[in-house]
Structures are given as C-alpha cells and as structure tokens.
C-alpha positions as CSV (number, residue, x, y, z in Angstrom):
1,M,-61.3,31.1,14.6
2,P,-60.6,31.8,10.9
3,A,-61.3,29.1,8.4
4,S,-58.2,27.1,7.4
5,P,-57.1,27.4,3.8
6,T,-58.1,24.5,1.5
7,A,-55.4,21.9,1.2
8,G,-53.7,22.2,-2.1
9,T,-54.7,25.8,-2.7
10,P,-52.0,28.5,-2.9
11,Q,-52.5,31.4,-0.5
12,A,-51.0,34.9,-0.2
13,N,-47.6,34.8,1.6
14,D,-46.9,31.1,0.6
15,T,-43.3,30.5,-0.6
16,V,-42.6,29.3,-4.1
17,H,-39.3,27.6,-5.1
18,L,-38.8,28.7,-8.7
19,R,-36.5,26.8,-11.1
20,L,-35.6,28.1,-14.6
21,S,-34.1,25.8,-17.2
22,M,-33.3,26.0,-20.9
23,R,-35.0,23.6,-23.3
24,N,-32.9,20.4,-23.8
25,D,-30.1,21.7,-21.5
26,G,-30.4,19.1,-18.8
27,G,-31.6,20.9,-15.7
28,P,-32.1,24.2,-14.0
29,F,-29.6,26.9,-14.5
30,W,-31.1,29.3,-12.0
31,Q,-33.2,28.8,-8.8
32,T,-34.7,31.2,-6.3
33,N,-37.6,31.7,-4.0
34,A,-40.5,34.0,-4.4
35,V,-43.6,34.8,-2.3
36,I,-47.2,34.7,-3.5
37,A,-48.4,38.3,-3.3
38,S,-52.0,37.5,-4.3
39,V,-54.2,34.9,-5.7
40,S,-57.0,35.8,-8.1
41,G,-59.0,33.0,-9.6
42,R,-56.6,30.6,-11.3
43,T,-53.6,33.1,-11.3
44,V,-51.0,33.9,-8.6
45,V,-48.9,37.0,-8.5
46,L,-45.3,36.3,-7.4
47,D,-43.2,38.9,-5.6
48,G,-39.5,38.9,-5.0
49,F,-38.2,39.9,-8.4
50,D,-37.5,43.4,-9.7
51,R,-41.2,43.4,-10.7
52,Q,-44.2,41.2,-9.9
53,V,-44.9,38.3,-12.3
54,S,-48.0,36.1,-12.7
55,A,-48.3,32.4,-13.0
56,S,-51.1,29.9,-13.4
57,V,-52.1,28.0,-10.3
58,T,-52.0,24.8,-12.4
59,E,-48.2,25.3,-12.8
60,L,-47.6,25.1,-9.1
61,R,-46.7,21.8,-7.4
62,P,-47.2,21.3,-3.7
63,M,-44.0,20.9,-1.5
64,G,-45.7,21.0,1.9
65,S,-47.8,23.3,3.9
66,G,-47.4,26.9,2.5
67,R,-44.7,25.8,0.1
68,W,-44.8,25.3,-3.7
69,S,-42.5,24.6,-6.6
70,L,-42.6,26.1,-10.1
71,D,-40.5,25.0,-13.0
72,W,-40.3,27.3,-16.0
73,E,-38.6,26.3,-19.3
74,I,-37.0,29.1,-21.2
75,K,-36.9,28.9,-25.0
76,T,-33.7,29.9,-26.8
77,R,-33.6,32.1,-29.8
78,P,-33.0,30.4,-33.1
C-alpha cells in the first residue's frame, strides 16, 4: 500500500481555486481552477492556463483533501 500524502502538503493533480484581484479594488475580478502539475521543494507548477505558471507552496491555503486556494493581487500601472 503506498504511503499517504502528508496532510497539508500539496501534491501533483490536486486542484487549486485561483482568485485574482486588483489592489484596493474590493474583491476578485477573475476566478478559475488549475491543477498542480508538479511539486518541487517549496514551489508548485500550475497547469490549466495557456502556459504553466509557478507559485510558492506558502501561498496556498488548504480547502480540503486535495483542494487548495490561491489569491493573487495584481498591481495596476501608475
């Protein structure tokens, strides 16, 4: 029997609910789901966009077994 993943540790094929918001704009303007393609050290690679993107494991918040949330704030140009 394979060892179970450590609770609270992102694994490949886990789902990430991603929310993007503008600074000082009062909430997310875009939400989507992505899949963790791989985990390497403290970095995850997310798949489900037009290209893969990386994020720090410390940015992920647990939402249940195999599910995570990620909030990214976008800065506006001056």
